[in-house]
C-alpha positions as CSV (number, residue, x, y, z in Angstrom):
1,M,-8.6,8.6,1.0
2,K,-10.0,9.9,4.3
3,L,-10.9,7.4,6.9
4,T,-13.9,7.4,9.2
5,W,-15.1,5.2,12.0
6,T,-17.0,3.0,9.5
7,D,-13.8,2.0,7.7
8,A,-12.7,-0.7,10.1
9,E,-10.6,-2.7,7.6
10,E,-8.9,0.3,6.1
11,I,-8.1,1.6,9.6
12,A,-6.7,-1.8,10.6
13,W,-4.3,-1.7,7.6
14,A,-3.2,1.8,8.5
15,L,-2.6,0.7,12.1
16,I,-0.6,-2.3,10.9
17,A,1.6,-0.1,8.7
18,K,2.2,2.4,11.6
19,H,2.5,-0.1,14.4
20,P,3.7,-3.4,12.8
21,D,4.8,-5.0,16.1
22,Q,1.7,-4.1,18.1
23,D,-0.6,-7.0,19.3
24,P,-4.1,-5.5,18.8
25,L,-5.5,-7.8,21.5
26,R,-3.3,-6.2,24.1
27,L,-4.7,-2.7,23.5
28,S,-7.2,-1.0,25.7
29,F,-10.0,0.7,23.9
30,P,-8.9,4.2,25.0
31,K,-5.4,3.5,23.6
32,L,-6.8,2.1,20.4
33,H,-9.0,5.2,20.1
34,R,-6.0,7.5,20.5
35,M,-4.0,5.5,17.9
36,V,-6.9,5.8,15.4
37,L,-7.1,9.5,15.9
38,E,-3.4,9.8,15.3
39,L,-3.6,8.3,11.8
40,E,-2.7,10.8,9.2
41,D,-5.7,9.9,7.0
42,F,-8.3,9.7,9.8
43,E,-10.9,12.5,9.6
44,D,-14.0,11.9,11.6
45,D,-15.5,13.1,14.8
46,P,-13.4,11.9,17.8
47,E,-16.6,11.3,19.7
48,G,-18.1,9.2,16.9
49,S,-16.8,5.9,18.2
50,N,-18.0,3.5,20.8
51,E,-16.9,0.1,22.1
52,G,-18.6,-1.7,19.2
53,V,-16.7,0.4,16.6
54,L,-13.4,0.0,18.4
55,E,-14.0,-3.8,18.7
56,R,-14.6,-4.0,14.9
57,I,-11.3,-2.2,14.3
58,Q,-9.5,-4.4,16.8
59,M,-10.8,-7.6,15.3
60,A,-10.1,-6.5,11.7
61,W,-6.5,-5.8,12.8
62,Y,-6.3,-9.1,14.6
63,E,-7.6,-11.0,11.6
64,E,-5.0,-9.4,9.3
65,V,-2.0,-10.2,11.5
66,K,-2.9,-13.6,13.0
């Protein structure tokens, strides 16, 4: 399944799998953006995100690991 910016929960799970020891609340948005772009299944326009999109991904990740 290919991931896009609208797939916050699926992106969060992929980030958990790739970075199990990372605290999502300690990430800057630019760093989180790079991490999402590096996901193997991510296929969307790199310019298609904004702070709101990244915050949804960050909060989905946080909710899964807290």
